[in-house]
Kinemage of the C-alpha trace (Angstrom):
@kinemage 1
@onewidth
@group {chain A} dominant
@subgroup {mainchain}
@vectorlist {calphas} color= white
{ca met a 1} P -14.185 10.959 -45.498
{ca gly a 2} L -14.091 7.485 -43.936
{ca lys a 3} L -10.297 7.340 -44.296
{ca ile a 4} L -9.872 10.799 -42.748
{ca ser a 5} L -12.185 9.814 -39.924
{ca lys a 6} L -10.084 6.712 -39.183
{ca ile a 7} L -6.880 8.777 -39.167
{ca ser a 8} L -8.461 11.296 -36.826
{ca ser a 9} L -9.543 8.503 -34.491
{ca val a 10} L -6.000 7.084 -34.413
{ca ile a 11} L -4.571 10.540 -33.700
{ca leu a 12} L -7.122 11.060 -30.926
{ca ile a 13} L -6.268 7.701 -29.372
{ca leu a 14} L -2.545 8.518 -29.533
{ca leu a 15} L -3.147 11.911 -27.942
{ca leu a 16} L -5.235 10.346 -25.183
{ca phe a 17} L -2.542 7.728 -24.587
{ca ala a 18} L 0.181 10.402 -24.460
{ca gly a 19} L -1.962 12.398 -22.059
{ca phe a 20} L -2.436 9.363 -19.837
{ca ile a 21} L 1.316 8.733 -19.801
{ca leu a 22} L 1.928 12.372 -18.854
{ca ile a 23} L -0.661 12.317 -16.086
{ca tyr a 24} L 0.681 9.038 -14.666
{ca ser a 25} L 4.296 10.224 -14.843
{ca gln a 26} L 3.371 13.319 -12.848
{ca gly a 27} L 1.646 11.192 -10.224
{ca trp a 28} L -1.695 12.936 -10.667
{ca phe a 29} L -3.584 9.651 -10.655
{ca asp a 30} L -1.049 7.681 -8.628
{ca pro a 31} L -2.797 6.533 -5.397
{ca leu a 32} L 0.595 6.395 -3.652
{ca ser a 33} L 1.843 9.820 -4.737
{ca glu a 34} L 0.932 11.537 -1.465
{ca tyr a 35} L 3.120 9.046 0.415
{ca arg a 36} L 6.147 9.595 -1.844
{ca val a 37} L 7.688 12.569 -0.002
{ca glu a 38} L 10.866 13.726 -1.716
{ca gly a 39} L 13.548 14.336 0.894
{ca glu a 40} L 12.162 11.891 3.435
{ca gln a 41} L 15.043 9.557 2.697
{ca tyr a 42} L 17.214 12.081 4.570
{ca ser a 43} L 15.877 11.046 7.970
{ca gly a 44} L 18.276 13.305 9.856
{ca gly a 45} L 18.280 16.244 7.466
{ca glu a 46} L 21.835 17.455 6.895
{ca thr a 47} L 23.099 15.058 9.571
{ca thr a 48} L 22.097 12.014 7.469
{ca val a 49} L 24.667 9.445 6.357
{ca phe a 50} L 24.319 6.719 3.730
{ca asn a 51} L 25.564 3.665 5.571
{ca glu a 52} L 23.799 0.284 5.614
{ca ser a 53} L 26.690 -1.654 7.164
{ca val a 54} L 27.234 -3.014 10.661
{ca asn a 55} L 28.659 0.440 11.495
{ca ala a 56} L 25.521 2.296 10.362
{ca phe a 57} L 25.009 3.783 13.850
{ca gly a 58} L 28.660 4.702 14.406
{ca glu a 59} L 29.276 7.729 12.178
{ca ala a 60} L 29.522 11.351 13.208
{ca ala a 61} L 27.009 13.770 11.728
{ca pro a 62} L 28.671 14.868 8.465
{ca asn a 63} L 27.985 18.576 9.022
{ca leu a 64} L 29.939 18.931 12.277
{ca thr a 65} L 32.194 21.971 12.397
{ca gly a 66} L 35.403 22.971 14.141
{ca asn a 67} L 37.128 20.270 16.177
{ca lys a 68} L 33.944 18.353 16.988
{ca asp a 69} L 35.049 15.454 14.792
{ca leu a 70} L 38.070 15.004 17.054
{ca phe a 71} L 35.897 15.220 20.178
{ca phe a 72} L 33.595 12.631 18.595
{ca val a 73} L 36.492 10.187 18.113
{ca ser a 74} L 37.803 10.626 21.655
{ca gly a 75} L 34.279 10.449 23.087
{ca asn a 76} L 33.794 7.181 21.231
{ca ala a 77} L 36.999 5.839 22.776
{ca phe a 78} L 35.765 6.627 26.300
{ca phe a 79} L 32.339 5.216 25.399
{ca lys a 80} L 33.979 1.878 24.544
{ca arg a 81} L 36.553 1.875 27.348
{ca asn a 82} L 36.177 -0.591 30.231
{ca trp a 83} L 36.305 1.087 33.639
{ca val a 84} L 38.279 -0.544 36.448
{ca ser a 85} L 37.830 -0.649 40.210
{ca ser a 86} L 39.706 1.640 42.595
{ca pro a 87} L 42.461 2.190 43.399
{ca ala a 88} L 44.192 1.804 40.030
{ca ser a 89} L 47.138 3.323 38.169
{ca thr a 90} L 44.750 4.661 35.520
{ca ala a 91} L 43.377 7.386 37.765
{ca asp a 92} L 41.038 8.862 35.161
{ca leu a 93} L 39.470 5.488 34.373
{ca asp a 94} L 38.964 3.900 37.779
{ca gly a 95} L 35.973 4.024 40.093
{ca leu a 96} L 33.952 1.125 38.693
{ca gly a 97} L 31.131 0.129 41.048
{ca pro a 98} L 30.980 -0.711 43.909
{ca leu a 99} L 27.813 -2.175 42.335
{ca phe a 100} L 27.249 -2.122 38.582
{ca asn a 101} L 25.518 -3.683 35.585
{ca ala a 102} L 28.175 -3.007 32.936
{ca arg a 103} L 31.859 -2.087 32.673
{ca ser a 104} L 31.472 0.298 29.739
{ca cys a 105} L 28.802 2.200 27.821
{ca ser a 106} L 29.296 -0.059 24.810
{ca ser a 107} L 28.661 -3.148 26.939
{ca cys a 108} L 24.959 -2.333 26.555
{ca his a 109} L 25.067 -0.177 23.407
{ca leu a 110} L 27.351 -2.364 21.279
{ca leu a 111} L 28.130 -0.491 18.045
{ca asp a 112} L 25.709 2.168 19.372
{ca gly a 113} L 22.921 -0.299 18.708
{ca arg a 114} L 20.093 -1.843 20.631
{ca gly a 115} L 20.487 -4.297 23.500
{ca lys a 116} L 18.848 -7.695 23.748
{ca pro a 117} L 17.465 -9.734 26.635
{ca pro a 118} L 19.171 -12.943 27.824
{ca gln a 119} L 18.674 -15.851 25.441
{ca asp a 120} L 19.007 -18.538 28.112
{ca ile a 121} L 17.397 -18.721 31.554
{ca asp a 122} L 20.834 -19.085 33.163
{ca glu a 123} L 22.296 -16.102 31.293
{ca gln a 124} L 22.579 -12.932 33.362
{ca pro a 125} L 21.340 -9.764 31.634
{ca val a 126} L 23.793 -7.103 30.516
{ca asp a 127} L 21.793 -4.975 28.077
{ca leu a 128} L 18.635 -5.307 30.199
{ca leu a 129} L 18.484 -3.604 33.600
{ca phe a 130} L 15.818 -3.382 36.292
{ca arg a 131} L 14.719 -0.172 38.019
{ca leu a 132} L 13.317 -0.679 41.522
{ca ser a 133} L 10.925 1.429 43.584
{ca leu a 134} L 8.649 1.230 46.584
{ca pro a 135} L 5.504 3.307 47.047
{ca ser a 136} L 6.244 6.538 48.877
{ca glu a 137} L 5.332 6.492 52.567
{ca ser a 138} L 3.362 9.697 51.945
{ca gly a 139} L 1.426 7.990 49.156
{ca asn a 140} L 2.816 10.406 46.554
{ca gly a 141} L 5.594 9.162 44.296
{ca thr a 142} L 8.162 6.440 44.968
{ca arg a 143} L 11.224 5.744 47.108
{ca pro a 144} L 14.219 3.408 46.733
{ca ser a 145} L 14.479 0.126 48.575
{ca lys a 146} L 16.642 0.288 51.720
{ca asn a 147} L 18.268 -3.012 50.764
{ca tyr a 148} L 18.550 -2.693 46.975
{ca gly a 149} L 18.299 0.989 46.111
{ca gly a 150} L 16.759 2.166 42.846
{ca gln a 151} L 18.352 -0.296 40.430
{ca phe a 152} L 19.191 -3.980 40.700
{ca asn a 153} L 22.924 -4.641 40.246
{ca his a 154} L 24.081 -8.182 39.601
{ca met a 155} L 27.813 -7.331 39.526
{ca ser a 156} L 30.191 -5.804 42.070
{ca val a 157} L 33.822 -5.066 42.828
{ca leu a 158} L 35.971 -7.212 45.115
{ca gly a 159} L 34.815 -6.957 48.717
{ca val a 160} L 31.212 -6.045 47.911
{ca glu a 161} L 28.383 -8.536 47.580
{ca pro a 162} L 26.573 -8.451 44.228
{ca glu a 163} L 22.874 -7.966 44.846
{ca gly a 164} L 21.854 -11.261 43.270
{ca asp a 165} L 20.832 -12.965 40.048
{ca val a 166} L 17.960 -12.450 37.615
{ca arg a 167} L 16.320 -15.224 35.613
{ca val a 168} L 14.263 -14.333 32.566
{ca arg a 169} L 11.769 -16.842 31.190
{ca tyr a 170} L 8.816 -16.455 28.856
{ca glu a 171} L 5.241 -17.633 28.643
{ca glu a 172} L 3.690 -17.937 25.190
{ca val a 173} L 0.472 -15.982 24.620
{ca pro a 174} L -1.399 -17.274 21.534
{ca gly a 175} L -3.496 -15.010 19.296
{ca glu a 176} L -5.288 -14.967 15.976
{ca tyr a 177} L -5.840 -12.506 13.134
{ca pro a 178} L -9.368 -11.935 11.813
{ca asp a 179} L -8.362 -13.846 8.666
{ca gly a 180} L -7.753 -16.936 10.787
{ca ser a 181} L -3.943 -16.959 10.755
{ca ser a 182} L -2.392 -17.449 14.173
{ca tyr a 183} L 0.479 -15.850 16.049
{ca ser a 184} L 2.111 -16.199 19.440
{ca leu a 185} L 3.550 -13.495 21.688
{ca arg a 186} L 5.908 -14.106 24.584
{ca lys a 187} L 5.329 -12.585 28.008
{ca pro a 188} L 8.423 -12.208 30.216
{ca val a 189} L 8.558 -13.486 33.788
{ca tyr a 190} L 11.391 -12.253 36.028
{ca glu a 191} L 12.741 -14.224 38.965
{ca phe a 192} L 15.303 -12.814 41.409
{ca asp a 193} L 17.398 -15.224 43.449
{ca ser a 194} L 20.698 -15.498 45.359
{ca leu a 195} L 19.695 -12.183 46.944
{ca ala a 196} L 22.484 -10.806 49.144
{ca tyr a 197} L 20.487 -8.341 51.209
{ca gly a 198} L 17.258 -10.194 51.952
{ca asp a 199} L 14.080 -10.803 50.009
{ca leu a 200} L 12.607 -8.133 47.800
{ca pro a 201} L 9.609 -6.473 49.494
{ca asp a 202} L 6.186 -7.675 48.373
{ca asp a 203} L 5.268 -4.186 47.180
{ca ile a 204} L 8.464 -3.641 45.154
{ca met a 205} L 7.898 -2.147 41.681
{ca ile a 206} L 10.207 -3.550 39.017
{ca ser a 207} L 10.695 -1.886 35.641
{ca pro a 208} L 12.806 -3.677 32.999
{ca arg a 209} L 14.599 -1.330 30.594
{ca ile a 210} L 16.649 -2.437 27.585
{ca ala a 211} L 19.382 -0.340 25.958
{ca gln a 212} L 18.156 1.683 22.971
{ca his a 213} L 20.058 2.552 19.789
{ca leu a 214} L 21.605 6.014 19.899
{ca val a 215} L 21.162 7.758 16.541
{ca gly a 216} L 19.951 11.341 16.241
{ca leu a 217} L 19.795 12.223 19.936
{ca gly a 218} L 21.068 15.772 19.418
{ca leu a 219} L 18.315 16.368 16.861
{ca leu a 220} L 15.644 15.217 19.300
{ca glu a 221} L 17.153 17.602 21.833
{ca ala a 222} L 16.608 20.467 19.353
{ca ile a 223} L 12.870 19.914 18.795
{ca pro a 224} L 11.311 23.006 20.413
{ca lys a 225} L 9.383 22.602 23.652
{ca glu a 226} L 6.554 24.522 22.010
{ca arg a 227} L 6.251 21.814 19.360
{ca leu a 228} L 5.883 19.119 22.015
{ca glu a 229} L 3.289 21.244 23.812
{ca glu a 230} L 1.441 21.574 20.510
{ca leu a 231} L 1.430 17.787 20.027
{ca ala a 232} L 0.364 17.051 23.609
{ca asp a 233} L -3.315 16.428 24.249
{ca pro a 234} L -3.492 15.268 27.880
{ca glu a 235} L -7.280 15.507 28.089
{ca asp a 236} L -7.902 14.106 24.576
{ca ala a 237} L -9.616 17.339 23.605
{ca asp a 238} L -9.946 16.259 19.967
{ca gly a 239} L -11.588 12.965 20.946
{ca asp a 240} L -9.331 10.734 18.855
{ca gly a 241} L -8.431 8.473 21.781
{ca ile a 242} L -4.808 9.667 21.818
{ca ser a 243} L -3.797 11.746 24.828
{ca gly a 244} L -0.044 12.262 24.688
{ca arg a 245} L 1.514 13.944 27.711
{ca ile a 246} L 4.823 15.658 28.405
{ca asn a 247} L 6.863 14.230 31.265
{ca tyr a 248} L 8.240 17.144 33.306
{ca val a 249} L 11.423 16.119 35.124
{ca tyr a 250} L 14.212 17.776 37.092
{ca asp a 251} L 17.076 19.129 35.016
{ca tyr a 252} L 20.236 18.882 37.156
{ca val a 253} L 22.306 20.735 34.547
{ca asn a 254} L 20.118 23.855 34.626
{ca glu a 255} L 18.669 23.282 38.125
{ca lys a 256} L 15.003 23.525 37.162
{ca met a 257} L 12.067 21.433 36.015
{ca ser a 258} L 12.193 20.716 32.301
{ca val a 259} L 10.631 18.668 29.499
{ca gly a 260} L 11.646 15.005 29.549
{ca arg a 261} L 12.769 13.650 26.171
{ca phe a 262} L 15.023 10.626 26.706
{ca gly a 263} L 14.683 7.213 28.291
{ca trp a 264} L 11.798 4.767 28.003
{ca lys a 265} L 9.573 7.019 30.093
{ca ala a 266} L 10.981 10.368 28.907
{ca asn a 267} L 12.531 10.690 32.358
{ca glu a 268} L 15.666 12.595 31.309
{ca pro a 269} L 15.723 16.125 29.842
{ca ser a 270} L 19.037 16.072 27.987
{ca val a 271} L 21.675 13.799 26.524
{ca arg a 272} L 24.248 15.102 29.005
{ca gln a 273} L 22.095 14.218 32.000
{ca gln a 274} L 21.148 10.850 30.488
{ca thr a 275} L 24.871 10.141 30.035
{ca ala a 276} L 25.746 11.108 33.614
{ca val a 277} L 22.849 9.034 34.982
{ca ala a 278} L 23.967 5.975 33.000
{ca phe a 279} L 27.546 6.371 34.265
{ca arg a 280} L 26.387 6.362 37.884
{ca glu a 281} L 23.511 3.869 37.787
{ca asp a 282} L 24.886 1.351 35.271
{ca ile a 283} L 28.668 1.544 35.778
{ca gly a 284} L 28.890 3.071 39.268
{ca ile a 285} L 30.844 6.165 38.154
{ca thr a 286} L 30.044 9.443 39.926
{ca ser a 287} L 30.197 12.875 38.258
{ca his a 288} L 29.759 16.512 39.243
{ca leu a 289} L 26.052 16.140 38.375
{ca phe a 290} L 25.620 13.001 40.496
{ca pro a 291} L 28.479 12.916 43.031
{ca val a 292} L 27.058 10.293 45.436
{ca glu a 293} L 27.453 6.544 44.906
{ca leu a 294} L 24.169 4.638 44.593
{ca cys a 295} L 24.619 2.398 47.613
{ca ala a 296} L 21.353 1.395 49.262
{ca glu a 297} L 20.866 2.462 52.864
{ca asn a 298} L 21.553 -1.004 54.317
{ca gln a 299} L 24.484 -1.936 52.044
{ca gln a 300} L 27.330 -1.258 54.457
{ca asp a 301} L 30.000 -2.994 52.339
{ca cys a 302} L 29.069 -0.774 49.395
{ca his a 303} L 29.374 2.393 51.516
{ca glu a 304} L 32.834 1.326 52.719
{ca ser a 305} L 34.237 0.525 49.274
{ca pro a 306} L 37.088 2.803 48.061
{ca ser a 307} L 36.215 5.613 45.664
{ca gly a 308} L 37.925 6.456 42.390
{ca gly a 309} L 37.802 10.183 43.048
{ca asp a 310} L 35.450 12.936 44.041
{ca pro a 311} L 33.886 12.795 41.532
{ca glu a 312} L 35.171 9.768 39.645
{ca leu a 313} L 34.285 11.068 36.160
{ca ser a 314} L 36.141 14.178 35.028
{ca gln a 315} L 34.225 17.038 33.455
{ca asp a 316} L 36.299 16.644 30.285
{ca ile a 317} L 35.421 12.967 29.793
{ca leu a 318} L 31.738 13.621 30.457
{ca asp a 319} L 31.841 16.442 27.881
{ca arg a 320} L 33.370 14.174 25.248
{ca val a 321} L 31.048 11.223 25.828
{ca ala a 322} L 28.006 13.530 25.869
{ca leu a 323} L 29.104 15.144 22.598
{ca tyr a 324} L 29.679 11.728 21.089
{ca thr a 325} L 26.197 10.473 21.938
{ca glu a 326} L 24.604 13.758 20.844
{ca thr a 327} L 26.230 13.847 17.425
{ca ile a 328} L 25.844 10.292 16.095
{ca ala a 329} L 24.446 10.553 12.578
{ca val a 330} L 21.100 9.197 11.417
{ca pro a 331} L 21.305 6.621 8.594
{ca ala a 332} L 19.320 7.340 5.443
{ca arg a 333} L 16.293 5.280 4.536
{ca arg a 334} L 16.506 2.407 2.080
{ca asn a 335} L 13.952 1.588 -0.649
{ca trp a 336} L 11.936 4.531 0.593
{ca asp a 337} L 10.077 5.002 -2.715
{ca ser a 338} L 9.441 1.374 -3.690
{ca lys a 339} L 5.771 0.527 -4.236
{ca glu a 340} L 5.669 -2.084 -1.468
{ca val a 341} L 7.203 0.338 1.039
{ca leu a 342} L 4.841 3.126 -0.026
{ca arg a 343} L 1.865 0.799 0.338
{ca gly a 344} L 3.195 -0.070 3.778
{ca lys a 345} L 3.501 3.601 4.643
{ca lys a 346} L -0.094 4.127 3.495
{ca ala a 347} L -1.227 1.294 5.770
{ca phe a 348} L 0.858 2.731 8.635
{ca met a 349} L -0.769 6.140 8.279
{ca glu a 350} L -4.308 4.885 7.733
{ca ser a 351} L -4.082 2.472 10.688
{ca gly a 352} L -3.400 5.416 12.993
{ca cys a 353} L 0.203 4.538 13.875
{ca ser a 354} L 1.328 8.048 12.921
{ca ser a 355} L -0.840 9.607 15.651
{ca cys a 356} L 1.990 8.855 18.099
{ca his a 357} L 4.840 7.986 15.729
{ca val a 358} L 4.637 11.435 14.132
{ca pro a 359} L 6.739 11.215 10.940
{ca lys a 360} L 8.125 14.725 10.534
{ca gln a 361} L 9.620 17.275 12.929
{ca gln a 362} L 11.419 20.570 12.542
{ca thr a 363} L 14.241 21.360 14.930
{ca gly a 364} L 14.657 24.764 16.487
{ca thr a 365} L 17.918 26.148 17.860
{ca his a 366} L 20.292 23.710 19.531
{ca pro a 367} L 22.172 25.536 22.327
{ca glu a 368} L 25.505 23.782 21.716
{ca his a 369} L 25.364 22.376 18.204
{ca pro a 370} L 24.100 24.842 15.591
{ca glu a 371} L 24.604 22.045 13.037
{ca phe a 372} L 21.377 20.502 14.395
{ca ser a 373} L 19.372 23.727 14.257
{ca asn a 374} L 16.583 24.285 11.727
{ca gln a 375} L 16.680 20.758 10.338
{ca thr a 376} L 13.739 18.935 8.755
{ca ile a 377} L 13.892 15.437 10.214
{ca tyr a 378} L 11.803 12.253 10.118
{ca pro a 379} L 12.183 10.516 13.505
{ca tyr a 380} L 8.629 9.077 13.695
{ca thr a 381} L 7.992 10.122 17.295
{ca asp a 382} L 6.194 12.791 19.294
{ca leu a 383} L 8.446 12.216 22.367
{ca leu a 384} L 5.286 12.132 24.490
{ca leu a 385} L 3.993 9.693 27.086
{ca his a 386} L 1.146 7.405 26.068
{ca asp a 387} L -0.840 4.836 28.015
{ca met a 388} L 0.029 1.534 26.343
{ca gly a 389} L -2.397 -0.590 28.332
{ca pro a 390} L -1.956 -3.327 30.960
{ca gly a 391} L -0.075 -5.723 28.675
{ca leu a 392} L 3.026 -3.523 28.597
{ca ala a 393} L 2.613 -1.855 32.009
{ca asp a 394} L 5.483 -1.972 34.487
{ca gly a 395} L 3.388 -0.452 37.291
{ca arg a 396} L 6.193 1.939 38.224
{ca pro a 397} L 5.685 5.730 38.071
{ca asp a 398} L 8.584 7.892 36.870
{ca trp a 399} L 8.107 11.625 37.479
{ca lys a 400} L 4.818 12.403 35.672
{ca ala a 401} L 4.785 9.054 33.862
{ca thr a 402} L 2.369 6.488 35.259
{ca gly a 403} L 2.907 2.752 35.490
{ca thr a 404} L 1.169 2.210 32.134
{ca glu a 405} L 2.790 5.072 30.186
{ca trp a 406} L 5.794 4.942 27.882
{ca arg a 407} L 7.444 7.501 25.634
{ca thr a 408} L 6.884 7.011 21.908
{ca pro a 409} L 10.262 5.630 20.777
{ca pro a 410} L 11.715 7.111 17.565
{ca leu a 411} L 11.583 4.657 14.679
{ca trp a 412} L 14.471 5.990 12.601
{ca gly a 413} L 17.158 3.345 12.227
{ca ile a 414} L 14.851 0.544 13.368
{ca gly a 415} L 15.242 -1.286 10.057
{ca leu a 416} L 19.004 -1.576 10.614
{ca ile a 417} L 18.842 -3.090 14.107
{ca glu a 418} L 19.302 -6.614 12.782
{ca thr a 419} L 22.337 -5.558 10.726
{ca val a 420} L 24.017 -3.597 13.529
{ca ser a 421} L 22.944 -5.487 16.656
{ca gly a 422} L 22.377 -8.933 15.191
{ca his a 423} L 18.825 -9.415 16.474
{ca thr a 424} L 15.242 -8.188 16.122
{ca phe a 425} L 14.120 -7.901 19.759
{ca phe a 426} L 11.924 -4.857 20.398
{ca leu a 427} L 9.897 -2.976 23.042
{ca his a 428} L 11.159 -1.719 26.409
{ca asp a 429} L 12.125 -5.195 27.639
{ca gly a 430} L 12.940 -6.949 24.366
{ca arg a 431} L 9.951 -9.300 24.610
{ca ala a 432} L 8.948 -8.821 20.961
{ca arg a 433} L 10.947 -11.122 18.680
{ca asn a 434} L 10.231 -9.009 15.608
{ca leu a 435} L 8.394 -5.883 14.477
{ca glu a 436} L 5.117 -7.734 13.987
{ca glu a 437} L 5.094 -8.891 17.608
{ca ala a 438} L 5.980 -5.373 18.758
{ca ile a 439} L 2.864 -4.028 17.026
{ca leu a 440} L 0.677 -6.800 18.441
{ca trp a 441} L 1.728 -5.925 22.013
{ca his a 442} L 0.356 -2.392 21.635
{ca gly a 443} L -2.682 -1.577 23.745
{ca gly a 444} L -4.277 1.318 25.584
{ca glu a 445} L -4.199 4.386 23.360
{ca ala a 446} L -2.722 2.231 20.576
{ca glu a 447} L -5.428 -0.443 20.756
{ca glu a 448} L -7.349 0.886 17.744
{ca ala a 449} L -4.195 1.156 15.640
{ca lys a 450} L -3.262 -2.413 16.563
{ca met a 451} L -6.729 -3.666 15.635
{ca ala a 452} L -6.533 -1.798 12.318
{ca phe a 453} L -3.220 -3.570 11.634
{ca lys a 454} L -4.727 -6.945 12.506
{ca lys a 455} L -7.624 -6.364 10.077
{ca leu a 456} L -5.304 -5.665 7.146
{ca pro a 457} L -4.901 -8.376 4.505
{ca lys a 458} L -1.719 -10.370 5.049
{ca ala a 459} L -0.003 -8.734 2.071
{ca glu a 460} L -0.673 -5.262 3.484
{ca arg a 461} L 0.577 -6.289 6.932
{ca glu a 462} L 3.783 -7.455 5.270
{ca asn a 463} L 4.046 -4.163 3.370
{ca leu a 464} L 3.694 -2.231 6.625
{ca ile a 465} L 6.574 -4.241 8.097
{ca lys a 466} L 8.633 -3.527 4.969
{ca phe a 467} L 7.932 0.162 5.483
{ca leu a 468} L 9.235 -0.042 9.055
{ca gln a 469} L 12.300 -1.904 7.808
{ca ser a 470} L 12.995 0.991 5.430
{ca leu a 471} L 13.296 3.486 8.290
């Protein structure tokens, strides 16, 4: 009996061990199983590409139909092309300026990536621009400066005075984690000199904006308005401290007020309008949507400068560049199911980061690109405005956005910025030198999430960064 009993015990132990292996393999007792979402590696759904190279942001969505691939290639060519001043023999590609910040779209969005601030105090910004506003005389809204308009331009064509120079310097702001380890953030200080049209008014509002990477814009366009309304909680009705708001802006394409989705303050409703705005404000190229040059009221030399056409940008070129920027593919995630990344995702979710950086969205019907319709995507954004506190405030309203509000930027592709753009500068003005600093600058509605991050053990903070680098 004793021998039989021993055999039975061995069999029981083997059965229990086999059962444990089965349970573990199925993830039933795996504390990370809920964060291992099969399919999440396809950040852009069927538009996802597997590219980790320097050209990771430069591929067309693989599911494009018809002749859109050809339009994508030609749109890319115009996106990279340098514009020239008027008059010129290349009639379709002249009209640069009179005032401008860049000569081409790719000057700021090199390889469709993210811009960076100047690295030397004497270096003039290219990827970083400055929006200008004065308080409205009626006390409601803003107005452009009579001497400098709505955007500071440090370059100009022959015969027109450039508006001046910008110097960017930084002040270090020390801080400490609860565990005693220290960090330092850098706060930008902007100085404008060599001003051609007089001093900037004392009450001028200056908003720095750096060029963002361009993946997945057509997919964001296809997220239904109803979904954004569902995510919005302007009065914080649920009491969680997060009160995302929709920015309602004027849609010049459809001639009505619409939901803002693009730009640092969600101040543009569509990729097409964003493209046309960038052509006029950054390069000085007019279009049928924005046919008037952005010369400030008192800039007589700008008003008298020759034009490259009326408008300068043909409808065909605008169509191609808009299609190009709409249809850039989203790169797939890397190491998405590694234990360190999953632990980082767990920390990201439990810290409250996902309250604004909402992981998953479902697109509706895209009016021009059915390839982007009904896609399950993982952009990590709600596209809403959130108060980010005084540390990141620019003090400049933009439609419904206040001077402390910013749109939640999508996080997809953020882990490839260093590969594509060659740097790790983040936030709306590039002040953060890495992802850790970007988190530590969060305030306002994100204050609790930031504090939760700071309280994490160092290893878990590092895992959270690894999770972000996998996106």
